[in-house]
TORNU-156186 format. One record per residue (C-alpha): residue number from 1; residue in three letters; x, y, z. Coordinates in Angstrom, 3 decimals, padded with zeros to 6 digits, always signed. Each point is the difference from the previous one (the first is absolute). Example, Ala and Ser with C-alpha at 12.3 -4.5 7.8 and 13.67 -1.06 7.14 Angstrom:
BEGIN
   i  aa       xx       yy       zz
   1 ALA +012.300 -004.500 +007.800
   2 SER +001.370 +003.440 -000.660
END
This chain:
BEGIN
   i  aa       xx       yy       zz
   1 MET +123.404 +078.549 +110.287
   2 THR -002.149 +001.521 -002.717
   3 SER -002.752 -001.967 -001.711
   4 GLU +002.215 -000.223 -003.085
   5 GLU +002.881 -001.422 +002.059
   6 LEU -002.312 -002.536 +001.650
   7 LEU -001.294 -001.021 -003.393
   8 THR +003.550 -000.385 -001.312
   9 GLN +001.004 -002.164 +002.968
  10 PHE -003.140 -002.116 +000.421
  11 GLY -001.745 +000.264 -003.386
  12 PRO -001.546 -000.731 -002.331
  13 ARG -003.463 +000.449 +001.468
  14 GLU -002.624 -002.663 -000.488
  15 SER -002.789 +001.045 -002.321
  16 MET -003.608 -000.948 -000.669
  17 GLU -001.903 +000.910 -003.145
  18 TYR -003.660 +000.997 -000.275
  19 ASP -002.277 +001.603 -002.501
  20 VAL -000.710 +002.836 +002.425
  21 VAL +001.816 +001.101 +003.161
  22 VAL -002.043 +002.214 +002.349
  23 VAL +001.748 +002.025 +002.719
  24 GLY -002.379 +000.656 +002.880
  25 SER -002.984 -001.950 +001.321
  26 GLY -002.301 +002.942 +000.649
  27 PRO -003.371 +000.359 -001.733
  28 ALA +001.607 +001.206 -003.258
  29 GLY +002.555 -002.794 -000.288
  30 LEU -002.357 -002.771 +001.023
  31 SER -002.743 +001.247 -002.317
  32 THR +002.482 +000.005 -002.872
  33 ALA +000.981 -003.586 +000.769
  34 ILE -003.604 -001.135 +000.447
  35 ARG -001.190 +001.539 -003.248
  36 LEU +002.919 -001.512 -001.916
  37 LYS -000.941 -003.477 +001.216
  38 GLN -003.698 +000.634 -000.636
  39 ILE +000.800 +000.890 -003.619
  40 ASP +002.557 -002.760 -000.584
  41 PRO +000.401 -002.682 +002.692
  42 GLY +003.113 -001.251 -001.790
  43 LEU +002.025 +003.124 +000.739
  44 SER +002.675 -000.293 +002.692
  45 VAL -000.266 +002.868 +002.479
  46 VAL +001.986 +000.691 +003.172
  47 VAL -000.606 +002.703 +002.624
  48 LEU +002.790 +001.215 +002.301
  49 GLU -000.885 +001.505 +003.383
  50 LYS +002.572 +001.645 +002.294
  51 GLY -002.239 -000.380 +003.057
  52 SER -000.297 -003.149 +002.060
  53 GLU -003.314 -000.792 -001.730
  54 PRO -002.413 +001.697 -002.390
  55 GLY -001.635 +002.851 +001.886
  56 ALA +002.752 +000.388 +002.613
  57 HIS +001.061 +003.386 -001.393
  58 ILE -003.411 +001.119 -001.277
  59 LEU -001.419 +003.123 +001.593
  60 SER -003.046 +001.997 -001.013
  61 GLY -002.994 +001.714 +001.607
  62 ALA -002.012 -001.556 -001.558
  63 VAL -003.335 +000.683 -001.615
  64 MET -000.160 -002.095 -003.168
  65 ASP -001.986 +000.479 -003.165
  66 PRO -000.709 -003.603 -001.133
  67 ARG -000.338 +000.878 -003.695
  68 ALA +003.308 -001.492 -001.143
  69 LEU -000.288 -003.014 +002.299
  70 GLN -003.410 -000.686 -001.529
  71 GLU +001.634 -000.113 -003.425
  72 LEU +002.819 -002.266 +001.212
  73 PHE -002.271 -002.385 +001.910
  74 PRO -003.720 +000.521 -000.725
  75 ASP -000.675 -002.615 +002.694
  76 TRP +002.224 +001.592 +002.639
  77 LYS -002.709 -000.193 +002.642
  78 GLU -000.485 -003.735 -000.533
  79 ARG +003.779 -000.473 +000.088
  80 GLY +000.135 +001.647 +003.440
  81 ALA +001.866 +003.199 -000.777
  82 PRO +000.406 +001.859 +003.330
  83 LEU -002.171 +002.993 -000.833
  84 ASN -002.072 -000.392 +003.131
  85 GLN -001.172 +003.491 +000.898
  86 PRO -001.974 +002.152 -002.454
  87 VAL +000.221 +003.755 +000.469
  88 THR -003.112 +001.138 +001.865
  89 SER +000.590 +003.759 +000.324
  90 ASP +002.395 +002.802 -001.001
  91 ASP +001.106 +002.990 +002.059
  92 VAL +002.288 +002.699 -001.402
  93 LEU +001.157 +002.242 +002.846
  94 VAL +001.874 +003.304 -000.145
  95 LEU +001.916 +000.383 +003.263
  96 ASP +001.285 +002.987 +001.893
  97 ALA +001.918 -000.265 +003.267
  98 LYS -003.120 -000.447 +002.124
  99 GLY -002.887 -001.131 -002.172
 100 ALA -001.179 -001.601 -003.214
 101 ARG -002.418 +001.011 -002.739
 102 ARG -001.694 -002.829 -001.872
 103 THR -000.334 +000.631 -003.731
 104 PRO -003.638 -000.447 -001.104
 105 ASP -000.390 -003.176 -002.078
 106 ALA -001.353 +001.982 -002.935
 107 LEU +003.228 +002.015 -000.188
 108 VAL +002.472 -002.906 +000.275
 109 PRO +001.948 -000.426 -003.292
 110 ASP -000.588 -003.220 -001.924
 111 CYS +003.551 -001.181 +000.755
 112 LEU -000.833 -000.285 +003.716
 113 HIS -003.216 -001.978 -000.404
 114 ASN +000.456 -003.645 +000.973
 115 GLU -003.335 -001.626 -000.771
 116 GLY +000.575 -003.608 -001.087
 117 CYS +003.508 -000.082 +001.487
 118 TYR +001.372 -002.090 +002.879
 119 VAL +002.131 +000.693 +003.057
 120 ILE +002.691 -002.672 -000.253
 121 ARG +003.334 -001.218 +001.293
 122 LEU +002.107 +000.087 -003.155
 123 GLY +002.512 -002.459 +001.436
 124 ALA -002.780 -002.593 +000.320
 125 LEU -001.136 +000.614 -003.574
 126 THR +003.596 -000.366 -001.192
 127 LYS +000.318 -003.380 +001.715
 128 TRP -003.264 -001.084 -001.614
 129 LEU +001.229 +001.114 -003.427
 130 ALA +003.202 -001.995 +000.563
 131 GLU -002.089 -003.101 +000.723
 132 GLN -001.960 +000.526 -003.217
 133 ALA +003.236 +000.443 -001.944
 134 GLU +001.573 -003.153 +001.374
 135 ALA -003.167 -001.977 -000.766
 136 LEU +000.459 +001.052 -003.631
 137 GLY +003.607 -001.206 -000.035
 138 VAL +001.882 +003.231 +000.732
 139 GLU +003.240 -000.548 +001.943
 140 ILE +000.453 +002.438 +002.901
 141 PHE +003.373 +000.374 +001.719
 142 PRO -000.371 +001.928 +003.295
 143 GLY +003.120 +001.250 +001.742
 144 PHE +001.791 +000.625 -003.308
 145 ALA +000.931 +003.635 -000.558
 146 ALA +000.637 +000.963 -003.620
 147 ALA +003.159 +002.094 +000.289
 148 GLU +001.234 +000.461 -003.561
 149 VAL -001.390 +000.479 -003.501
 150 LEU +001.650 -002.186 -002.627
 151 PHE +000.423 +001.201 -003.588
 152 ASN +000.759 -001.916 -003.174
 153 GLU +002.512 +001.011 -002.665
 154 ALA -002.637 +002.022 -001.842
 155 GLY -000.689 +002.076 +003.108
 156 ALA -003.363 -001.563 +000.842
 157 VAL -000.952 -001.290 +003.448
 158 ARG +000.391 -003.776 +000.138
 159 GLY -000.907 -000.542 +003.638
 160 VAL +001.174 +000.747 +003.517
 161 ALA +002.450 -001.345 +002.547
 162 THR -000.839 -000.503 +003.651
 163 GLY +002.278 +001.318 +002.717
 164 ASN +002.778 -002.024 +001.561
 165 MET -000.726 -001.569 +003.386
 166 GLY +002.481 -000.366 +002.847
 167 VAL +002.136 +003.124 -000.549
 168 GLY +001.152 +001.752 +003.174
 169 LYS +000.081 +003.705 +000.815
 170 ASP +003.633 +000.002 -001.073
 171 GLY -000.996 -001.180 -003.470
 172 GLN +001.631 -003.382 +000.496
 173 PRO -001.864 -003.290 -000.491
 174 HIS -000.515 -001.976 +003.185
 175 GLU -001.260 -003.472 +000.850
 176 GLY -003.212 -000.618 -001.892
 177 PHE +000.965 +002.230 -002.934
 178 GLN -002.161 -000.549 -003.049
 179 LEU +000.452 +001.718 -003.329
 180 GLY -003.075 +001.636 -001.484
 181 MET -001.946 -001.665 -002.785
 182 GLU -000.863 +001.248 -003.471
 183 LEU -003.681 -000.119 -000.964
 184 LEU -000.100 +000.380 -003.755
 185 GLY -003.154 +000.838 -001.888
 186 LYS -001.092 +000.724 -003.520
 187 TYR -001.638 +002.955 +001.712
 188 THR +000.465 +001.537 +003.465
 189 VAL -002.794 +001.739 +001.916
 190 LEU +001.000 +002.538 +002.664
 191 ALA -002.699 +000.179 +002.678
 192 GLU +001.953 +001.115 +003.072
 193 GLY -002.340 +002.748 +001.188
 194 ALA +000.767 +003.714 +000.414
 195 ARG +003.606 +001.026 -000.719
 196 GLY +000.917 -003.548 -001.001
 197 HIS +003.726 -000.670 +000.315
 198 LEU +000.309 -001.568 -003.467
 199 GLY -002.772 +002.105 -001.514
 200 LYS +001.917 +003.151 +000.922
 201 ARG +003.066 -001.341 -001.812
 202 VAL -001.873 -001.094 -003.094
 203 ILE -001.871 +003.311 -000.278
 204 ALA +003.332 +001.850 +000.120
 205 HIS +001.794 -002.470 -002.313
 206 TYR -002.577 +000.257 -002.778
 207 HIS -001.052 +003.612 +000.742
 208 LEU -003.586 -001.181 +000.383
 209 ASP -000.985 +003.200 +001.816
 210 GLU +001.254 +002.319 -002.748
 211 GLY -002.589 +002.681 -000.719
 212 ARG -002.024 -000.852 +003.118
 213 ASP -000.549 +002.059 +003.126
 214 PRO +002.297 -001.036 +002.873
 215 GLN -001.571 -002.747 +002.077
 216 SER -001.457 +001.199 +003.298
 217 TYR -000.323 -002.066 +003.158
 218 ALA -001.653 -000.011 +003.380
 219 LEU +000.759 -001.945 +003.157
 220 GLY -002.869 -001.963 +001.477
 221 ILE +000.327 -000.945 +003.682
 222 LYS -002.567 -002.467 +001.254
 223 GLU -001.114 -001.606 +003.262
 224 LEU -002.426 -002.805 +000.786
 225 TRP -002.048 +000.285 +003.199
 226 ASP -002.297 -002.204 +002.007
 227 ILE -002.707 +002.375 +001.235
 228 ASP -002.822 -000.023 +002.521
 229 PRO -002.759 -002.116 -001.637
 230 ALA -002.517 +002.700 +000.941
 231 LYS +001.819 +002.397 -002.348
 232 ALA +000.283 -002.384 -002.942
 233 GLN -001.893 +000.976 -003.158
 234 PRO +001.019 -002.660 -002.551
 235 GLY +000.259 +001.441 -003.493
 236 LYS +000.213 +003.650 +001.023
 237 VAL +002.603 +001.932 -002.007
 238 VAL +001.416 +003.304 +001.284
 239 HIS +002.405 +002.270 -001.891
 240 THR +001.406 +003.223 +001.442
 241 ALA +001.630 +003.110 -001.446
 242 GLY +001.464 +003.048 +001.713
 243 TRP +001.619 -000.191 +003.440
 244 PRO +002.767 -000.781 +000.832
 245 MET +001.298 +000.971 -003.462
 246 ASP +000.678 +003.648 -000.782
 247 GLU -001.305 +001.675 -003.142
 248 ASN +003.034 -000.905 -002.106
 249 THR +000.483 -003.620 +001.094
 250 TYR -001.993 -002.776 -001.661
 251 GLY -001.412 -002.616 +002.332
 252 GLY -003.086 -001.662 +001.392
 253 GLY -001.245 -002.756 +002.244
 254 PHE -002.157 -003.094 -000.295
 255 LEU -001.838 -002.172 +002.486
 256 TYR -001.809 -003.121 -001.235
 257 HIS -002.137 -002.294 +002.126
 258 LEU +000.754 -003.664 -000.720
 259 GLU -001.934 -003.002 +001.155
 260 GLY +000.863 -001.468 +003.408
 261 HIS +000.101 +003.249 +002.043
 262 GLN +003.110 +001.273 -001.747
 263 VAL +000.875 +003.221 -001.772
 264 THR +002.801 +000.666 -002.435
 265 LEU +001.156 +003.595 +000.056
 266 GLY +002.832 +002.072 -001.292
 267 PHE +001.357 +003.241 -001.308
 268 VAL +001.426 +000.797 -003.433
 269 THR +002.574 +002.794 -000.391
 270 GLY +001.153 +001.227 -003.401
 271 LEU +003.753 -000.408 -000.331
 272 ASP +000.176 +003.333 -001.777
 273 TYR -000.222 +001.734 +003.396
 274 GLN +002.289 +003.004 +000.420
 275 ASN +000.809 +000.226 +003.700
 276 PRO +002.884 -002.328 +000.987
 277 TRP -001.148 +000.139 +003.645
 278 LEU -003.207 -001.828 -000.960
 279 SER -000.303 -003.654 +001.009
 280 PRO -002.713 -002.048 -001.760
 281 PHE +000.083 -002.510 +002.876
 282 GLU -000.540 +002.691 +002.629
 283 GLU -002.727 +001.628 -002.088
 284 MET -001.840 -003.318 -000.074
 285 GLN +000.303 -000.342 +003.775
 286 ARG -001.201 +003.568 +000.460
 287 TRP -002.965 -000.580 -002.337
 288 LYS -001.195 -002.825 +002.281
 289 THR -000.419 +002.463 +002.855
 290 HIS -002.712 +001.917 -001.855
 291 PRO -003.339 -000.449 +001.814
 292 ALA -001.611 -001.574 -003.090
 293 ILE +002.667 -002.729 -000.099
 294 ARG +000.858 -000.349 +003.701
 295 ALA -003.651 -000.724 +000.806
 296 VAL +000.145 -003.180 -002.085
 297 LEU +003.340 -001.190 +001.413
 298 GLU -000.464 +000.617 +003.730
 299 GLY -000.460 -003.288 +001.796
 300 GLY +001.606 -001.873 -002.885
 301 LYS +003.436 -001.486 -000.678
 302 ARG +002.416 +000.362 -002.881
 303 VAL +000.894 -003.401 -001.489
 304 GLY +001.728 +000.853 -003.280
 305 TYR +002.216 +002.629 -001.620
 306 GLY +001.525 +000.548 -003.415
 307 ALA +001.145 +002.606 -002.501
 308 ARG +000.358 +000.079 -003.780
 309 ALA +000.656 +002.575 -002.689
 310 ILE -002.805 +000.558 -002.506
 311 THR +000.314 +001.077 -003.634
 312 ALA -002.257 +003.038 -000.306
 313 GLY +001.034 +001.784 -003.202
 314 GLY -002.808 -001.493 -002.054
 315 ILE -000.164 -000.478 -003.730
 316 LEU +002.161 +003.020 -000.846
 317 SER +002.889 -001.641 +001.878
 318 LEU -000.581 -003.473 -001.414
 319 PRO +003.128 -001.235 -001.823
 320 LYS -000.060 -001.965 -003.196
 321 LEU -001.377 -003.376 +001.116
 322 ALA +001.925 -002.345 -002.306
 323 PHE +003.734 -000.344 -000.548
 324 PRO +002.129 -002.490 -001.961
 325 GLY -000.626 -003.311 +001.733
 326 GLY -002.623 +001.007 +002.521
 327 VAL -002.684 +002.219 +001.470
 328 LEU -000.827 +002.061 +003.093
 329 VAL -003.275 -000.646 +001.823
 330 GLY -001.848 +001.435 +003.005
 331 CYS +001.790 +002.411 +002.293
 332 ASP +003.382 -000.808 -001.556
 333 ALA -001.414 +002.042 -002.881
 334 GLY -002.176 +002.285 +002.141
 335 THR -003.594 -000.976 -000.824
 336 LEU -001.430 +000.890 +003.427
 337 ASN -002.876 +002.498 -000.132
 338 ALA +000.894 +002.466 +002.764
 339 SER -003.289 +001.871 -000.323
 340 ARG -001.936 -003.187 +000.849
 341 ILE +002.592 -001.127 +002.582
 342 LYS -000.020 -003.361 -001.776
 343 GLY +002.619 -002.027 -001.805
 344 SER -000.776 -003.715 +000.288
 345 HIS -002.660 -000.002 -002.734
 346 ALA +002.390 +001.893 -002.284
 347 ALA +002.820 -002.420 +000.783
 348 ILE -002.164 -003.007 -000.863
 349 LYS -001.250 +001.555 -003.219
 350 SER +003.486 +001.026 -001.155
 351 GLY +001.236 -003.538 +000.645
 352 MET -002.856 -001.453 -002.050
 353 LEU +000.676 +002.366 -002.894
 354 ALA +003.712 -000.840 +000.082
 355 ALA -000.724 -003.737 +000.088
 356 GLN -002.268 +000.160 -003.033
 357 ALA +002.662 +001.830 -002.032
 358 LEU +002.793 -002.311 +001.184
 359 ALA -001.997 -003.130 -000.765
 360 GLN -000.692 +001.254 -003.504
 361 SER +003.701 +000.635 -000.572
 362 LEU +001.019 -003.400 +001.373
 363 GLN -002.582 -001.789 -002.106
 364 GLY +001.480 +001.789 -003.004
 365 GLY +003.453 -001.386 +000.816
 366 ARG +001.423 +003.334 +001.154
 367 GLN +002.318 +000.678 +002.942
 368 HIS +002.216 +002.741 +001.453
 369 ASP -001.652 +002.681 -002.119
 370 GLU -002.147 +002.986 +000.913
 371 VAL -003.645 -000.980 +000.474
 372 SER -001.622 +003.163 -001.292
 373 ALA -003.444 -001.625 +000.056
 374 TYR -000.011 +000.419 +003.805
 375 GLU +000.208 +003.775 -000.233
 376 GLU -002.645 +000.034 -002.724
 377 SER -002.455 -002.117 +001.987
 378 PHE +000.604 +002.113 +003.106
 379 ARG -000.899 +003.178 -001.880
 380 SER -003.294 -001.506 -001.158
 381 SER -000.923 -001.356 +003.454
 382 TRP -002.308 +001.274 +002.727
 383 LEU +003.090 +000.363 +002.203
 384 PHE +001.481 +002.622 -002.332
 385 GLU -003.312 +001.838 -000.060
 386 GLU -000.173 -000.037 +003.802
 387 LEU +003.565 +001.257 +000.434
 388 ASP -000.390 +002.634 -002.718
 389 ARG -003.012 +001.435 +001.805
 390 SER +002.136 +000.689 +003.070
 391 ARG +003.192 +000.963 -001.824
 392 ASN +000.226 +003.437 +001.646
 393 PHE -000.736 -001.132 +003.558
 394 LYS +003.478 +000.174 +001.552
 395 GLN +001.019 +002.982 -002.103
 396 TRP -002.786 +002.167 +001.430
 397 PHE +001.008 -000.877 +003.566
 398 LYS +003.518 +001.216 -000.704
 399 LYS -001.602 +003.450 -000.285
 400 GLY -001.372 -000.314 +003.545
 401 ASN -002.599 -002.108 +001.743
 402 THR -002.817 +002.504 -000.478
 403 VAL +000.631 +000.139 -003.745
 404 GLY +000.305 -003.790 -000.063
 405 MET -003.336 -000.590 +001.728
 406 VAL -001.832 +002.604 -002.075
 407 MET +001.347 -001.272 -003.320
 408 THR -000.619 -003.644 +000.933
 409 GLY -003.590 +000.994 +000.660
 410 ILE -000.222 +001.729 -003.371
 411 GLU +001.668 -002.792 -001.963
 412 GLN -001.587 -002.985 +001.738
 413 TRP -003.343 +001.394 +001.183
 414 LEU -001.043 +002.853 -002.300
 415 LEU +001.455 -001.029 -003.376
 416 PRO -001.612 -003.479 +000.007
 417 LYS -003.361 +001.686 +000.589
 418 LEU +000.705 +002.174 -003.040
 419 GLY +000.750 -003.050 -002.144
 420 PHE +003.824 +000.058 +000.012
 421 LYS +001.724 -003.402 +000.320
 422 SER +003.322 +001.684 +000.793
 423 PRO +001.214 +003.594 +000.546
 424 PRO +000.462 +002.061 -003.174
 425 TRP +003.321 +001.288 +001.370
 426 THR +003.267 -001.547 +001.163
 427 ILE +002.295 +001.232 +002.791
 428 HIS +003.635 -001.133 +000.031
 429 ARG +002.667 -000.284 +002.683
 430 HIS +003.721 +000.397 -000.589
 431 ALA +001.820 -000.583 +003.313
 432 PRO +000.512 -003.413 +001.639
 433 ASP -000.943 -000.349 +003.657
 434 HIS +003.554 +000.105 +001.396
 435 GLU +000.652 +003.427 -001.527
 436 ARG -002.878 +001.608 +001.908
 437 MET +001.712 +000.008 +003.400
 438 HIS +001.069 +003.382 +001.390
 439 ALA +002.988 +000.668 +002.213
 440 ALA -000.762 -000.484 +003.703
 441 SER +000.873 +003.643 +000.741
 442 GLN -002.661 +001.247 -002.424
 443 VAL -003.049 -001.680 +001.565
 444 PRO -001.566 -000.298 +003.471
 445 ARG +001.260 -002.789 +002.221
 446 ILE -002.622 -002.602 +000.950
 447 ASP +000.159 -001.504 +003.491
 448 TYR -002.202 -003.026 +000.617
 449 PRO -001.406 -001.151 +003.352
 450 LYS +001.324 -003.144 +001.628
 451 PRO -002.117 -003.139 -000.586
 452 ASP -002.315 -001.103 +002.770
 453 GLY +000.292 -003.746 -000.738
 454 VAL -003.789 -000.286 -000.136
 455 ILE -001.178 +001.915 -003.056
 456 THR +003.372 +001.161 -001.303
 457 PHE +003.233 -001.995 -000.225
 458 ASP +003.680 +000.245 -000.885
 459 ARG +001.703 -001.481 -003.031
 460 LEU +001.727 -002.951 +001.621
 461 SER -003.116 -001.362 +001.699
 462 SER -001.762 +000.429 -003.340
 463 VAL +002.650 -001.963 -001.903
 464 PHE -000.323 -002.742 +002.626
 465 VAL -003.682 -000.583 -000.797
 466 SER +000.812 -000.123 -003.717
 467 SER +001.981 -003.217 +000.694
 468 THR +002.926 +001.390 -001.989
 469 ASN +003.130 -002.116 -000.002
 470 HIS +003.197 -000.172 -002.025
 471 GLU +002.992 -002.299 +000.296
 472 GLU +002.371 +002.381 +001.771
 473 ASN +003.224 -001.355 -001.501
 474 GLN -000.557 +001.159 -003.567
 475 PRO +001.071 +003.043 -002.002
 476 ALA -002.203 +003.019 +000.663
 477 HIS -002.702 +000.298 -002.640
 478 LEU -000.177 +003.770 +000.564
 479 THR +003.030 +001.282 -001.839
 480 LEU +001.649 +003.399 -000.383
 481 LYS +001.512 +001.264 -003.236
 482 ASN +002.213 +002.316 +002.058
 483 ALA +000.472 -000.595 +003.727
 484 GLN +000.896 +003.671 +000.606
 485 VAL -003.267 +001.456 -001.325
 486 PRO -002.325 -000.787 +002.964
 487 VAL +002.018 +002.178 +002.377
 488 ALA +001.521 +002.523 -002.408
 489 VAL -003.231 +000.751 -001.864
 490 ASN -003.114 -001.568 +001.541
 491 LEU +000.808 +000.789 +003.625
 492 GLU +001.553 +003.381 -000.747
 493 ARG -002.691 +001.304 -002.357
 494 TYR -003.127 -002.010 +000.826
 495 ALA +000.572 -000.850 +003.698
 496 GLY +000.256 -003.717 -000.733
 497 PRO -003.436 -000.837 -001.452
 498 GLU +000.822 -003.719 -000.229
 499 GLY -000.899 -000.478 +003.636
 500 ARG -003.416 +001.599 -000.555
 501 TYR -001.215 -001.255 -003.372
 502 CYS +000.821 -003.646 +000.800
 503 PRO -002.987 -001.596 +001.815
 504 ALA +002.083 -002.821 +001.479
 505 GLY +002.901 +001.596 +001.893
 506 VAL +002.586 -001.181 -002.532
 507 TYR +001.994 +003.238 -000.120
 508 GLU +001.455 +001.972 +002.902
 509 PHE +002.792 +002.534 +000.348
 510 VAL +002.314 -000.601 +002.952
 511 GLN +003.115 +001.612 +001.425
 512 SER +003.137 -002.140 -000.183
 513 GLN +003.321 +001.381 +001.203
 514 GLY -001.324 +003.516 -000.305
 515 THR -001.290 -000.300 -003.546
 516 ASP -003.407 -000.723 -001.456
 517 GLN -000.659 -003.173 -001.915
 518 LEU -003.006 -001.773 -001.462
 519 VAL -000.857 -003.412 +001.421
 520 ILE -002.138 -002.286 -002.176
 521 ASN -002.021 -002.590 +001.946
 522 ALA -000.871 -002.067 -003.068
 523 GLN -001.583 -002.786 +002.048
 524 ASN -002.935 +002.354 +000.779
 525 CYS -000.839 +000.634 -003.666
 526 VAL -003.621 -000.707 -001.004
 527 HIS +000.831 +000.366 -003.722
 528 CYS -002.138 +003.111 -000.428
 529 LYS +002.547 +001.582 -002.444
 530 THR -000.504 +003.514 +001.427
 531 CYS +003.735 +000.618 +000.389
 532 ASP +000.655 -000.941 -003.617
 533 ILE -002.648 +002.531 -001.057
 534 LYS +000.299 +002.932 +002.421
 535 ASP +003.740 +000.286 +000.665
 536 PRO +000.621 +003.565 -001.244
 537 THR +003.371 -000.901 -001.514
 538 GLN -001.129 -003.392 -001.367
 539 ASN +003.004 -001.472 +001.780
 540 ILE -001.869 -002.922 +001.599
 541 VAL -000.671 -003.016 -002.207
 542 TRP -002.248 -002.829 +001.207
 543 VAL +001.149 -003.407 -001.224
 544 THR -001.408 -003.433 +000.771
 545 PRO +000.968 -001.698 +003.265
 546 GLU +000.100 -003.767 +000.333
 547 GLY -003.276 -001.567 -001.016
 548 GLY -002.534 -000.557 +002.766
 549 GLY +001.097 +003.063 +001.976
 550 GLY -002.140 +003.011 +000.812
 551 PRO -003.471 +000.316 +001.495
 552 ASN -002.451 -002.852 +000.428
 553 TYR -003.331 +001.756 -000.047
 554 ALA -002.882 -001.975 +001.482
 555 GLY -003.603 +001.013 -000.493
 556 MET +001.045 +003.182 -001.812
END
């Protein structure tokens, strides 16, 4: 049965009304809710979270700039915010296959300086923010996936509906069926993170990206390791460029020393890569074998794994932030600063700016209109200035890694010394990431070594340590517009890239009765959204599974 048929048979849905409905309990959504209640404690605010709890689906490096948190909670230290490890040193390494060259500190661009920042576990900070929000009277509903945008008769967003529970793979309701609920708000805040399911729909519905560069993404794959205490250097931050990426493929690694003899490390691959034989997961595993990285990991043990798409297009790809009845905040809009490899401070600040504009509108008796004051305050903020300074970052790297590194040095090292706040030129992009892929016959095949189970691992063992789980008897949340396309186009022309770009082993081509077919193992999905972004035919559409499903990241 379709959702419409279920609604006809079991409806109407129950509804709850609020001043503001927030979708997503990441730093952006929670900061929006917190600031709203700080401004006007009488406002009713609800936050929906598809994960089992706030922070369950949060994944980031992460080195955090505390600037926005300081504005949200000037007493964050006294409140016990989990920023426990200040950055103590920075290394920027350029790798080749055998060695590493450390960039002299005096030549490191401003964007890669981390003085005053902290190495954190963003999931822990998210849980702390949720506690602060609830103490202010914000209602948080974990395990509720917002599956549908609701519009009023005038065409404005009036809220969202959560997904139905208890629907089997066959689409039929089974024992325990529960119809979704409508959460209605005078305003709706979309804070779902990169490539948000509802944000994607709203951007398309209102043409919010008209006149902007296409959004660009990267896939970040991360691991958490317990290491030999003798090798621990709490607060040390390492970033790498070069190997194993080729000249025309954007990517780089990070390794951050946490407190407690742990390191968080990972590799980021631009999803504009051209070679369909490339596997971001395998590139990350290969990167760990470099002597500069292996030396830290040997004698240690991997204890966590995760993957998440990252918005990397910058301010030139930022859509219009307000729409009739709501706003976009954080990575749902694309406020991450790729040049700084930081997004949490931007997410918090965008949420605060949105909250201030929404509160002003609500206090003026308005609802379901376009809150233009949000866009105006964003453009006069330090966040806009920061993003504008790095507006060309990803565009230069599309011209090759050498050009990208040289121009980043010019724009973020030389120009500031000459008194420029931002570059006096602008470089645009015109092609979305999925259009960059070449046919498999036109590029060299890449064969990766088998994992050793000590430093390098396979996908399934990695998904296991992410604690990913979905109720198996539910409709697949990875849907195909046309079931014939994966074999007829993707396998034929691109050698089946689904099985390589997915970091969780969701997609595999198998032979059945002498013919090829695509098998989708949706229960493995870590909600990274890579397939929704990189599928060359845009035939795969990620939709929300039952609430509470997906990864349960711990300590990440």
